[in-house]
Chimera marker file (.cmm) of the C-alpha trace (Angstrom):
<marker_set name="trace">
<marker id="1" x="15.407" y="11.848" z="-13.769" r="1" g="1" b="0" radius="0.5"/>
<marker id="2" x="18.488" y="10.332" z="-12.588" r="1" g="1" b="0" radius="0.5"/>
<marker id="3" x="18.185" y="7.430" z="-10.739" r="1" g="1" b="0" radius="0.5"/>
<marker id="4" x="19.876" y="6.628" z="-7.452" r="1" g="1" b="0" radius="0.5"/>
<marker id="5" x="19.598" y="2.854" z="-6.300" r="1" g="1" b="0" radius="0.5"/>
<marker id="6" x="21.091" y="3.949" z="-2.772" r="1" g="1" b="0" radius="0.5"/>
<marker id="7" x="17.742" y="6.055" z="-2.399" r="1" g="1" b="0" radius="0.5"/>
<marker id="8" x="14.480" y="4.907" z="-3.347" r="1" g="1" b="0" radius="0.5"/>
<marker id="9" x="10.711" y="5.143" z="-2.520" r="1" g="1" b="0" radius="0.5"/>
<marker id="10" x="7.760" y="2.743" z="-2.832" r="1" g="1" b="0" radius="0.5"/>
<marker id="11" x="4.067" y="2.626" z="-2.242" r="1" g="1" b="0" radius="0.5"/>
<marker id="12" x="0.771" y="0.877" z="-2.231" r="1" g="1" b="0" radius="0.5"/>
<marker id="13" x="-2.725" y="1.350" z="-1.502" r="1" g="1" b="0" radius="0.5"/>
<marker id="14" x="-4.195" y="-1.635" z="0.592" r="1" g="1" b="0" radius="0.5"/>
<marker id="15" x="-7.671" y="-2.897" z="1.246" r="1" g="1" b="0" radius="0.5"/>
<marker id="16" x="-8.277" y="-5.642" z="4.002" r="1" g="1" b="0" radius="0.5"/>
<marker id="17" x="-11.751" y="-7.559" z="4.489" r="1" g="1" b="0" radius="0.5"/>
<marker id="18" x="-12.756" y="-10.267" z="6.133" r="1" g="1" b="0" radius="0.5"/>
<marker id="19" x="-15.780" y="-10.540" z="4.588" r="1" g="1" b="0" radius="0.5"/>
<marker id="20" x="-15.528" y="-8.661" z="1.038" r="1" g="1" b="0" radius="0.5"/>
<marker id="21" x="-14.106" y="-10.469" z="-1.614" r="1" g="1" b="0" radius="0.5"/>
<marker id="22" x="-11.597" y="-9.258" z="-4.172" r="1" g="1" b="0" radius="0.5"/>
<marker id="23" x="-14.357" y="-9.241" z="-6.755" r="1" g="1" b="0" radius="0.5"/>
<marker id="24" x="-16.593" y="-7.164" z="-4.524" r="1" g="1" b="0" radius="0.5"/>
<marker id="25" x="-14.048" y="-4.637" z="-3.875" r="1" g="1" b="0" radius="0.5"/>
<marker id="26" x="-12.890" y="-4.354" z="-7.881" r="1" g="1" b="0" radius="0.5"/>
<marker id="27" x="-16.737" y="-3.752" z="-8.590" r="1" g="1" b="0" radius="0.5"/>
<marker id="28" x="-17.377" y="-1.135" z="-6.211" r="1" g="1" b="0" radius="0.5"/>
<marker id="29" x="-13.793" y="0.969" z="-7.195" r="1" g="1" b="0" radius="0.5"/>
<marker id="30" x="-13.975" y="-0.278" z="-10.748" r="1" g="1" b="0" radius="0.5"/>
<marker id="31" x="-10.083" y="-1.094" z="-10.403" r="1" g="1" b="0" radius="0.5"/>
<marker id="32" x="-8.231" y="-4.275" z="-10.625" r="1" g="1" b="0" radius="0.5"/>
<marker id="33" x="-5.505" y="-4.598" z="-8.106" r="1" g="1" b="0" radius="0.5"/>
<marker id="34" x="-1.845" y="-5.122" z="-9.056" r="1" g="1" b="0" radius="0.5"/>
<marker id="35" x="-1.872" y="-7.970" z="-6.800" r="1" g="1" b="0" radius="0.5"/>
<marker id="36" x="-4.046" y="-9.793" z="-4.602" r="1" g="1" b="0" radius="0.5"/>
<marker id="37" x="-4.640" y="-12.522" z="-2.033" r="1" g="1" b="0" radius="0.5"/>
<marker id="38" x="-7.529" y="-14.569" z="-0.515" r="1" g="1" b="0" radius="0.5"/>
<marker id="39" x="-8.666" y="-15.373" z="2.642" r="1" g="1" b="0" radius="0.5"/>
<marker id="40" x="-7.890" y="-19.082" z="3.278" r="1" g="1" b="0" radius="0.5"/>
<marker id="41" x="-4.914" y="-19.095" z="1.116" r="1" g="1" b="0" radius="0.5"/>
<marker id="42" x="-1.506" y="-20.115" z="2.642" r="1" g="1" b="0" radius="0.5"/>
<marker id="43" x="0.747" y="-17.046" z="3.681" r="1" g="1" b="0" radius="0.5"/>
<marker id="44" x="3.660" y="-18.713" z="2.105" r="1" g="1" b="0" radius="0.5"/>
<marker id="45" x="2.223" y="-20.475" z="-1.169" r="1" g="1" b="0" radius="0.5"/>
<marker id="46" x="3.235" y="-24.310" z="-1.298" r="1" g="1" b="0" radius="0.5"/>
<marker id="47" x="3.894" y="-24.517" z="2.215" r="1" g="1" b="0" radius="0.5"/>
<marker id="48" x="0.750" y="-26.548" z="3.950" r="1" g="1" b="0" radius="0.5"/>
<marker id="49" x="2.563" y="-25.691" z="7.336" r="1" g="1" b="0" radius="0.5"/>
<marker id="50" x="2.340" y="-22.001" z="6.868" r="1" g="1" b="0" radius="0.5"/>
<marker id="51" x="-0.455" y="-19.822" z="8.607" r="1" g="1" b="0" radius="0.5"/>
<marker id="52" x="-3.534" y="-19.465" z="6.600" r="1" g="1" b="0" radius="0.5"/>
<marker id="53" x="-4.718" y="-15.861" z="5.509" r="1" g="1" b="0" radius="0.5"/>
<marker id="54" x="-7.747" y="-14.593" z="7.894" r="1" g="1" b="0" radius="0.5"/>
<marker id="55" x="-8.608" y="-11.803" z="5.093" r="1" g="1" b="0" radius="0.5"/>
<marker id="56" x="-9.029" y="-10.974" z="1.639" r="1" g="1" b="0" radius="0.5"/>
<marker id="57" x="-6.104" y="-8.339" z="0.509" r="1" g="1" b="0" radius="0.5"/>
<marker id="58" x="-6.267" y="-6.195" z="-2.587" r="1" g="1" b="0" radius="0.5"/>
<marker id="59" x="-3.025" y="-4.156" z="-3.339" r="1" g="1" b="0" radius="0.5"/>
<marker id="60" x="-2.773" y="-1.453" z="-6.129" r="1" g="1" b="0" radius="0.5"/>
<marker id="61" x="0.902" y="-0.459" z="-6.453" r="1" g="1" b="0" radius="0.5"/>
<marker id="62" x="1.922" y="2.976" z="-7.117" r="1" g="1" b="0" radius="0.5"/>
<marker id="63" x="2.820" y="3.791" z="-10.949" r="1" g="1" b="0" radius="0.5"/>
<marker id="64" x="5.379" y="6.477" z="-10.000" r="1" g="1" b="0" radius="0.5"/>
<marker id="65" x="9.437" y="5.923" z="-10.071" r="1" g="1" b="0" radius="0.5"/>
<marker id="66" x="10.972" y="4.934" z="-7.139" r="1" g="1" b="0" radius="0.5"/>
<marker id="67" x="12.680" y="7.898" z="-7.413" r="1" g="1" b="0" radius="0.5"/>
<marker id="68" x="9.577" y="10.038" z="-6.757" r="1" g="1" b="0" radius="0.5"/>
<marker id="69" x="9.345" y="11.580" z="-3.212" r="1" g="1" b="0" radius="0.5"/>
<marker id="70" x="6.800" y="9.588" z="-1.157" r="1" g="1" b="0" radius="0.5"/>
<marker id="71" x="4.563" y="12.987" z="-1.078" r="1" g="1" b="0" radius="0.5"/>
<marker id="72" x="4.485" y="12.595" z="-4.974" r="1" g="1" b="0" radius="0.5"/>
<marker id="73" x="3.439" y="8.552" z="-4.377" r="1" g="1" b="0" radius="0.5"/>
<marker id="74" x="0.566" y="9.648" z="-1.707" r="1" g="1" b="0" radius="0.5"/>
<marker id="75" x="-0.451" y="12.547" z="-3.876" r="1" g="1" b="0" radius="0.5"/>
<marker id="76" x="-1.007" y="9.326" z="-6.744" r="1" g="1" b="0" radius="0.5"/>
<marker id="77" x="-3.443" y="7.878" z="-4.351" r="1" g="1" b="0" radius="0.5"/>
<marker id="78" x="-4.875" y="10.948" z="-3.175" r="1" g="1" b="0" radius="0.5"/>
<marker id="79" x="-5.683" y="11.327" z="-6.993" r="1" g="1" b="0" radius="0.5"/>
<marker id="80" x="-7.143" y="7.570" z="-6.653" r="1" g="1" b="0" radius="0.5"/>
<marker id="81" x="-9.459" y="8.134" z="-3.612" r="1" g="1" b="0" radius="0.5"/>
<marker id="82" x="-10.762" y="11.344" z="-5.016" r="1" g="1" b="0" radius="0.5"/>
<marker id="83" x="-12.033" y="9.415" z="-8.328" r="1" g="1" b="0" radius="0.5"/>
<marker id="84" x="-13.506" y="6.580" z="-6.027" r="1" g="1" b="0" radius="0.5"/>
<marker id="85" x="-14.827" y="8.159" z="-3.109" r="1" g="1" b="0" radius="0.5"/>
<marker id="86" x="-18.231" y="6.697" z="-3.158" r="1" g="1" b="0" radius="0.5"/>
<marker id="87" x="-16.755" y="3.113" z="-3.543" r="1" g="1" b="0" radius="0.5"/>
<marker id="88" x="-14.339" y="3.721" z="-0.503" r="1" g="1" b="0" radius="0.5"/>
<marker id="89" x="-16.989" y="5.092" z="1.356" r="1" g="1" b="0" radius="0.5"/>
<marker id="90" x="-19.464" y="1.925" z="0.369" r="1" g="1" b="0" radius="0.5"/>
<marker id="91" x="-16.793" y="-0.531" z="1.186" r="1" g="1" b="0" radius="0.5"/>
<marker id="92" x="-15.461" y="1.301" z="4.700" r="1" g="1" b="0" radius="0.5"/>
<marker id="93" x="-18.057" y="-0.453" z="6.557" r="1" g="1" b="0" radius="0.5"/>
<marker id="94" x="-16.308" y="-3.852" z="5.690" r="1" g="1" b="0" radius="0.5"/>
<marker id="95" x="-12.876" y="-2.740" z="4.813" r="1" g="1" b="0" radius="0.5"/>
<marker id="96" x="-9.638" y="-1.571" z="5.880" r="1" g="1" b="0" radius="0.5"/>
<marker id="97" x="-7.430" y="0.829" z="3.951" r="1" g="1" b="0" radius="0.5"/>
<marker id="98" x="-4.066" y="2.044" z="4.544" r="1" g="1" b="0" radius="0.5"/>
<marker id="99" x="-1.395" y="3.505" z="1.892" r="1" g="1" b="0" radius="0.5"/>
<marker id="100" x="1.877" y="1.669" z="2.481" r="1" g="1" b="0" radius="0.5"/>
<marker id="101" x="5.368" y="3.438" z="1.715" r="1" g="1" b="0" radius="0.5"/>
<marker id="102" x="8.643" y="2.654" z="1.806" r="1" g="1" b="0" radius="0.5"/>
<marker id="103" x="11.436" y="4.792" z="2.273" r="1" g="1" b="0" radius="0.5"/>
<marker id="104" x="15.203" y="4.136" z="1.702" r="1" g="1" b="0" radius="0.5"/>
<marker id="105" x="18.045" y="7.036" z="2.193" r="1" g="1" b="0" radius="0.5"/>
<marker id="106" x="21.223" y="7.472" z="0.742" r="1" g="1" b="0" radius="0.5"/>
<marker id="107" x="23.329" y="7.061" z="4.105" r="1" g="1" b="0" radius="0.5"/>
<marker id="108" x="20.609" y="5.822" z="6.599" r="1" g="1" b="0" radius="0.5"/>
<marker id="109" x="20.106" y="9.515" z="7.795" r="1" g="1" b="0" radius="0.5"/>
<marker id="110" x="17.220" y="11.079" z="5.882" r="1" g="1" b="0" radius="0.5"/>
<marker id="111" x="13.613" y="12.016" z="6.139" r="1" g="1" b="0" radius="0.5"/>
<marker id="112" x="10.864" y="13.477" z="4.408" r="1" g="1" b="0" radius="0.5"/>
<marker id="113" x="8.393" y="16.089" z="4.518" r="1" g="1" b="0" radius="0.5"/>
<marker id="114" x="4.364" y="15.871" z="4.193" r="1" g="1" b="0" radius="0.5"/>
<marker id="115" x="2.744" y="18.972" z="3.432" r="1" g="1" b="0" radius="0.5"/>
<marker id="116" x="0.207" y="19.998" z="5.779" r="1" g="1" b="0" radius="0.5"/>
<marker id="117" x="-2.287" y="20.340" z="2.592" r="1" g="1" b="0" radius="0.5"/>
<marker id="118" x="-1.578" y="16.723" z="1.675" r="1" g="1" b="0" radius="0.5"/>
<marker id="119" x="-1.966" y="15.265" z="5.535" r="1" g="1" b="0" radius="0.5"/>
<marker id="120" x="-5.423" y="17.702" z="5.700" r="1" g="1" b="0" radius="0.5"/>
<marker id="121" x="-6.467" y="15.910" z="2.188" r="1" g="1" b="0" radius="0.5"/>
<marker id="122" x="-5.777" y="12.406" z="3.491" r="1" g="1" b="0" radius="0.5"/>
<marker id="123" x="-7.413" y="12.751" z="6.531" r="1" g="1" b="0" radius="0.5"/>
<marker id="124" x="-10.759" y="13.400" z="4.957" r="1" g="1" b="0" radius="0.5"/>
<marker id="125" x="-10.537" y="9.450" z="4.241" r="1" g="1" b="0" radius="0.5"/>
<marker id="126" x="-10.670" y="6.348" z="6.236" r="1" g="1" b="0" radius="0.5"/>
<marker id="127" x="-6.934" y="5.719" z="5.180" r="1" g="1" b="0" radius="0.5"/>
<marker id="128" x="-4.233" y="4.875" z="7.250" r="1" g="1" b="0" radius="0.5"/>
<marker id="129" x="-0.836" y="5.838" z="6.624" r="1" g="1" b="0" radius="0.5"/>
<marker id="130" x="2.018" y="3.326" z="6.912" r="1" g="1" b="0" radius="0.5"/>
<marker id="131" x="5.764" y="3.998" z="6.653" r="1" g="1" b="0" radius="0.5"/>
<marker id="132" x="8.621" y="1.538" z="6.502" r="1" g="1" b="0" radius="0.5"/>
<marker id="133" x="12.176" y="2.882" z="6.960" r="1" g="1" b="0" radius="0.5"/>
<marker id="134" x="15.140" y="0.533" z="5.015" r="1" g="1" b="0" radius="0.5"/>
<marker id="135" x="18.944" y="0.836" z="5.835" r="1" g="1" b="0" radius="0.5"/>
<marker id="136" x="20.911" y="2.214" z="2.458" r="1" g="1" b="0" radius="0.5"/>
<marker id="137" x="22.001" y="-1.014" z="1.530" r="1" g="1" b="0" radius="0.5"/>
<marker id="138" x="18.531" y="-2.253" z="1.184" r="1" g="1" b="0" radius="0.5"/>
<marker id="139" x="17.321" y="-2.966" z="-2.335" r="1" g="1" b="0" radius="0.5"/>
<marker id="140" x="13.575" y="-2.772" z="-2.083" r="1" g="1" b="0" radius="0.5"/>
<marker id="141" x="13.433" y="-6.706" z="-2.160" r="1" g="1" b="0" radius="0.5"/>
<marker id="142" x="11.894" y="-6.896" z="1.166" r="1" g="1" b="0" radius="0.5"/>
<marker id="143" x="9.397" y="-3.986" z="0.490" r="1" g="1" b="0" radius="0.5"/>
<marker id="144" x="7.117" y="-6.939" z="-0.945" r="1" g="1" b="0" radius="0.5"/>
<marker id="145" x="7.516" y="-9.367" z="1.989" r="1" g="1" b="0" radius="0.5"/>
<marker id="146" x="6.358" y="-6.071" z="3.974" r="1" g="1" b="0" radius="0.5"/>
<marker id="147" x="3.659" y="-5.246" z="1.940" r="1" g="1" b="0" radius="0.5"/>
<marker id="148" x="1.726" y="-8.515" z="2.879" r="1" g="1" b="0" radius="0.5"/>
<marker id="149" x="1.867" y="-8.689" z="6.395" r="1" g="1" b="0" radius="0.5"/>
<marker id="150" x="1.928" y="-12.137" z="8.064" r="1" g="1" b="0" radius="0.5"/>
<marker id="151" x="-0.416" y="-11.378" z="10.768" r="1" g="1" b="0" radius="0.5"/>
<marker id="152" x="-4.191" y="-11.706" z="10.550" r="1" g="1" b="0" radius="0.5"/>
<link id1="1" id2="2" r="1" g="1" b="0" radius="0.2"/>
<link id1="2" id2="3" r="1" g="1" b="0" radius="0.2"/>
<link id1="3" id2="4" r="1" g="1" b="0" radius="0.2"/>
<link id1="4" id2="5" r="1" g="1" b="0" radius="0.2"/>
<link id1="5" id2="6" r="1" g="1" b="0" radius="0.2"/>
<link id1="6" id2="7" r="1" g="1" b="0" radius="0.2"/>
<link id1="7" id2="8" r="1" g="1" b="0" radius="0.2"/>
<link id1="8" id2="9" r="1" g="1" b="0" radius="0.2"/>
<link id1="9" id2="10" r="1" g="1" b="0" radius="0.2"/>
<link id1="10" id2="11" r="1" g="1" b="0" radius="0.2"/>
<link id1="11" id2="12" r="1" g="1" b="0" radius="0.2"/>
<link id1="12" id2="13" r="1" g="1" b="0" radius="0.2"/>
<link id1="13" id2="14" r="1" g="1" b="0" radius="0.2"/>
<link id1="14" id2="15" r="1" g="1" b="0" radius="0.2"/>
<link id1="15" id2="16" r="1" g="1" b="0" radius="0.2"/>
<link id1="16" id2="17" r="1" g="1" b="0" radius="0.2"/>
<link id1="17" id2="18" r="1" g="1" b="0" radius="0.2"/>
<link id1="18" id2="19" r="1" g="1" b="0" radius="0.2"/>
<link id1="19" id2="20" r="1" g="1" b="0" radius="0.2"/>
<link id1="20" id2="21" r="1" g="1" b="0" radius="0.2"/>
<link id1="21" id2="22" r="1" g="1" b="0" radius="0.2"/>
<link id1="22" id2="23" r="1" g="1" b="0" radius="0.2"/>
<link id1="23" id2="24" r="1" g="1" b="0" radius="0.2"/>
<link id1="24" id2="25" r="1" g="1" b="0" radius="0.2"/>
<link id1="25" id2="26" r="1" g="1" b="0" radius="0.2"/>
<link id1="26" id2="27" r="1" g="1" b="0" radius="0.2"/>
<link id1="27" id2="28" r="1" g="1" b="0" radius="0.2"/>
<link id1="28" id2="29" r="1" g="1" b="0" radius="0.2"/>
<link id1="29" id2="30" r="1" g="1" b="0" radius="0.2"/>
<link id1="30" id2="31" r="1" g="1" b="0" radius="0.2"/>
<link id1="31" id2="32" r="1" g="1" b="0" radius="0.2"/>
<link id1="32" id2="33" r="1" g="1" b="0" radius="0.2"/>
<link id1="33" id2="34" r="1" g="1" b="0" radius="0.2"/>
<link id1="34" id2="35" r="1" g="1" b="0" radius="0.2"/>
<link id1="35" id2="36" r="1" g="1" b="0" radius="0.2"/>
<link id1="36" id2="37" r="1" g="1" b="0" radius="0.2"/>
<link id1="37" id2="38" r="1" g="1" b="0" radius="0.2"/>
<link id1="38" id2="39" r="1" g="1" b="0" radius="0.2"/>
<link id1="39" id2="40" r="1" g="1" b="0" radius="0.2"/>
<link id1="40" id2="41" r="1" g="1" b="0" radius="0.2"/>
<link id1="41" id2="42" r="1" g="1" b="0" radius="0.2"/>
<link id1="42" id2="43" r="1" g="1" b="0" radius="0.2"/>
<link id1="43" id2="44" r="1" g="1" b="0" radius="0.2"/>
<link id1="44" id2="45" r="1" g="1" b="0" radius="0.2"/>
<link id1="45" id2="46" r="1" g="1" b="0" radius="0.2"/>
<link id1="46" id2="47" r="1" g="1" b="0" radius="0.2"/>
<link id1="47" id2="48" r="1" g="1" b="0" radius="0.2"/>
<link id1="48" id2="49" r="1" g="1" b="0" radius="0.2"/>
<link id1="49" id2="50" r="1" g="1" b="0" radius="0.2"/>
<link id1="50" id2="51" r="1" g="1" b="0" radius="0.2"/>
<link id1="51" id2="52" r="1" g="1" b="0" radius="0.2"/>
<link id1="52" id2="53" r="1" g="1" b="0" radius="0.2"/>
<link id1="53" id2="54" r="1" g="1" b="0" radius="0.2"/>
<link id1="54" id2="55" r="1" g="1" b="0" radius="0.2"/>
<link id1="55" id2="56" r="1" g="1" b="0" radius="0.2"/>
<link id1="56" id2="57" r="1" g="1" b="0" radius="0.2"/>
<link id1="57" id2="58" r="1" g="1" b="0" radius="0.2"/>
<link id1="58" id2="59" r="1" g="1" b="0" radius="0.2"/>
<link id1="59" id2="60" r="1" g="1" b="0" radius="0.2"/>
<link id1="60" id2="61" r="1" g="1" b="0" radius="0.2"/>
<link id1="61" id2="62" r="1" g="1" b="0" radius="0.2"/>
<link id1="62" id2="63" r="1" g="1" b="0" radius="0.2"/>
<link id1="63" id2="64" r="1" g="1" b="0" radius="0.2"/>
<link id1="64" id2="65" r="1" g="1" b="0" radius="0.2"/>
<link id1="65" id2="66" r="1" g="1" b="0" radius="0.2"/>
<link id1="66" id2="67" r="1" g="1" b="0" radius="0.2"/>
<link id1="67" id2="68" r="1" g="1" b="0" radius="0.2"/>
<link id1="68" id2="69" r="1" g="1" b="0" radius="0.2"/>
<link id1="69" id2="70" r="1" g="1" b="0" radius="0.2"/>
<link id1="70" id2="71" r="1" g="1" b="0" radius="0.2"/>
<link id1="71" id2="72" r="1" g="1" b="0" radius="0.2"/>
<link id1="72" id2="73" r="1" g="1" b="0" radius="0.2"/>
<link id1="73" id2="74" r="1" g="1" b="0" radius="0.2"/>
<link id1="74" id2="75" r="1" g="1" b="0" radius="0.2"/>
<link id1="75" id2="76" r="1" g="1" b="0" radius="0.2"/>
<link id1="76" id2="77" r="1" g="1" b="0" radius="0.2"/>
<link id1="77" id2="78" r="1" g="1" b="0" radius="0.2"/>
<link id1="78" id2="79" r="1" g="1" b="0" radius="0.2"/>
<link id1="79" id2="80" r="1" g="1" b="0" radius="0.2"/>
<link id1="80" id2="81" r="1" g="1" b="0" radius="0.2"/>
<link id1="81" id2="82" r="1" g="1" b="0" radius="0.2"/>
<link id1="82" id2="83" r="1" g="1" b="0" radius="0.2"/>
<link id1="83" id2="84" r="1" g="1" b="0" radius="0.2"/>
<link id1="84" id2="85" r="1" g="1" b="0" radius="0.2"/>
<link id1="85" id2="86" r="1" g="1" b="0" radius="0.2"/>
<link id1="86" id2="87" r="1" g="1" b="0" radius="0.2"/>
<link id1="87" id2="88" r="1" g="1" b="0" radius="0.2"/>
<link id1="88" id2="89" r="1" g="1" b="0" radius="0.2"/>
<link id1="89" id2="90" r="1" g="1" b="0" radius="0.2"/>
<link id1="90" id2="91" r="1" g="1" b="0" radius="0.2"/>
<link id1="91" id2="92" r="1" g="1" b="0" radius="0.2"/>
<link id1="92" id2="93" r="1" g="1" b="0" radius="0.2"/>
<link id1="93" id2="94" r="1" g="1" b="0" radius="0.2"/>
<link id1="94" id2="95" r="1" g="1" b="0" radius="0.2"/>
<link id1="95" id2="96" r="1" g="1" b="0" radius="0.2"/>
<link id1="96" id2="97" r="1" g="1" b="0" radius="0.2"/>
<link id1="97" id2="98" r="1" g="1" b="0" radius="0.2"/>
<link id1="98" id2="99" r="1" g="1" b="0" radius="0.2"/>
<link id1="99" id2="100" r="1" g="1" b="0" radius="0.2"/>
<link id1="100" id2="101" r="1" g="1" b="0" radius="0.2"/>
<link id1="101" id2="102" r="1" g="1" b="0" radius="0.2"/>
<link id1="102" id2="103" r="1" g="1" b="0" radius="0.2"/>
<link id1="103" id2="104" r="1" g="1" b="0" radius="0.2"/>
<link id1="104" id2="105" r="1" g="1" b="0" radius="0.2"/>
<link id1="105" id2="106" r="1" g="1" b="0" radius="0.2"/>
<link id1="106" id2="107" r="1" g="1" b="0" radius="0.2"/>
<link id1="107" id2="108" r="1" g="1" b="0" radius="0.2"/>
<link id1="108" id2="109" r="1" g="1" b="0" radius="0.2"/>
<link id1="109" id2="110" r="1" g="1" b="0" radius="0.2"/>
<link id1="110" id2="111" r="1" g="1" b="0" radius="0.2"/>
<link id1="111" id2="112" r="1" g="1" b="0" radius="0.2"/>
<link id1="112" id2="113" r="1" g="1" b="0" radius="0.2"/>
<link id1="113" id2="114" r="1" g="1" b="0" radius="0.2"/>
<link id1="114" id2="115" r="1" g="1" b="0" radius="0.2"/>
<link id1="115" id2="116" r="1" g="1" b="0" radius="0.2"/>
<link id1="116" id2="117" r="1" g="1" b="0" radius="0.2"/>
<link id1="117" id2="118" r="1" g="1" b="0" radius="0.2"/>
<link id1="118" id2="119" r="1" g="1" b="0" radius="0.2"/>
<link id1="119" id2="120" r="1" g="1" b="0" radius="0.2"/>
<link id1="120" id2="121" r="1" g="1" b="0" radius="0.2"/>
<link id1="121" id2="122" r="1" g="1" b="0" radius="0.2"/>
<link id1="122" id2="123" r="1" g="1" b="0" radius="0.2"/>
<link id1="123" id2="124" r="1" g="1" b="0" radius="0.2"/>
<link id1="124" id2="125" r="1" g="1" b="0" radius="0.2"/>
<link id1="125" id2="126" r="1" g="1" b="0" radius="0.2"/>
<link id1="126" id2="127" r="1" g="1" b="0" radius="0.2"/>
<link id1="127" id2="128" r="1" g="1" b="0" radius="0.2"/>
<link id1="128" id2="129" r="1" g="1" b="0" radius="0.2"/>
<link id1="129" id2="130" r="1" g="1" b="0" radius="0.2"/>
<link id1="130" id2="131" r="1" g="1" b="0" radius="0.2"/>
<link id1="131" id2="132" r="1" g="1" b="0" radius="0.2"/>
<link id1="132" id2="133" r="1" g="1" b="0" radius="0.2"/>
<link id1="133" id2="134" r="1" g="1" b="0" radius="0.2"/>
<link id1="134" id2="135" r="1" g="1" b="0" radius="0.2"/>
<link id1="135" id2="136" r="1" g="1" b="0" radius="0.2"/>
<link id1="136" id2="137" r="1" g="1" b="0" radius="0.2"/>
<link id1="137" id2="138" r="1" g="1" b="0" radius="0.2"/>
<link id1="138" id2="139" r="1" g="1" b="0" radius="0.2"/>
<link id1="139" id2="140" r="1" g="1" b="0" radius="0.2"/>
<link id1="140" id2="141" r="1" g="1" b="0" radius="0.2"/>
<link id1="141" id2="142" r="1" g="1" b="0" radius="0.2"/>
<link id1="142" id2="143" r="1" g="1" b="0" radius="0.2"/>
<link id1="143" id2="144" r="1" g="1" b="0" radius="0.2"/>
<link id1="144" id2="145" r="1" g="1" b="0" radius="0.2"/>
<link id1="145" id2="146" r="1" g="1" b="0" radius="0.2"/>
<link id1="146" id2="147" r="1" g="1" b="0" radius="0.2"/>
<link id1="147" id2="148" r="1" g="1" b="0" radius="0.2"/>
<link id1="148" id2="149" r="1" g="1" b="0" radius="0.2"/>
<link id1="149" id2="150" r="1" g="1" b="0" radius="0.2"/>
<link id1="150" id2="151" r="1" g="1" b="0" radius="0.2"/>
<link id1="151" id2="152" r="1" g="1" b="0" radius="0.2"/>
</marker_set>
């Protein structure tokens, strides 16, 4: 696939919990996160003046190319959710979930479509969908910053 650095997509599945620790989350879904943050850590590591995290955050990045469609990334996580439905259901009482997507168009004007079948399947799970839009000059560097919200 031809790479176009002016257009890109990224996605991650996130699990938040004030009570479940990262090890408990991993055990329920038998998956290690790409990255995680623990309750009590500084939001900005090494800065004691930074706010402290109020919840654990487990993040699994999509393995798909940044040139894939958002629907492809969401489909990747729907497959993950199907495979881990029991664990997700067991975690639901103490966790919140979302699929966090980022989208940048070639010229600032653009969009995407999610097929009704994708939306219908996503609605089966207790998972929110978050979508951030980036201007074309963005290169995805702020994606990581937005992936880990500072509130909470």
